[in-house]
N, C-alpha and C positions, 0 to 999 in steps of 0.2 A: 216500221214503227220507231219513233225516236224516243230519246230518254225521257222527255217530259210526258209523253203519252203513257209510257210504262209506269212512271211514278204516279200518274193520275189513276191508273188501274190499281196499283198497289194501295193507294189511299182509299179508293172505293172499297176494296176488299177488307181493309181494316175497319171501315165504317159499317159495312153491311155484311160482313162474313159471318160464319157460324159461331165464332167465339163470343162469349159473353164478357166483353170488356167494358169497364166503366169509362166515363168521359175523359178522365185524366190519362188513362192508359191509351185510349184512342188518339188523343192529342199528341202524346209523347211519341207514339209509333209513327204518326203522320209527319212529325217534325224530323224524326230519324230518316224517313223516306226522303224528305226534301233535302236533307243535309248529306245524303249519300253521295260520295264522290266518284264511285266506280261500281261496276256490276257486283263485285264481291260484297261490298258494304250493303248494297240494296238487297242482295240475296240473303245475307245474314239477318238483316232487319226483318225481312218477311218470314224467315224461319223462326225468329223470336215471336213474331205475331201469331204463328201457328202452334206454338207450344201450349200444352195443357197445364 
C-alpha cells in the first residue's frame, strides 16, 4: 500500500467514521491528511481525528 492509498483511507475514515464531525472539521482534517509529509504527521492527524 502506498502513501496516497493510506491517505485516501484516512480521509474515508474522517468522512464516514463514528465521530460526529461538522463539515468544517472534516474538511480541515482531510486537508491535514493531504499535507502530511511523513508517517508521524499522518499518525498525529488521525489521532486528533479520533479524540472525543
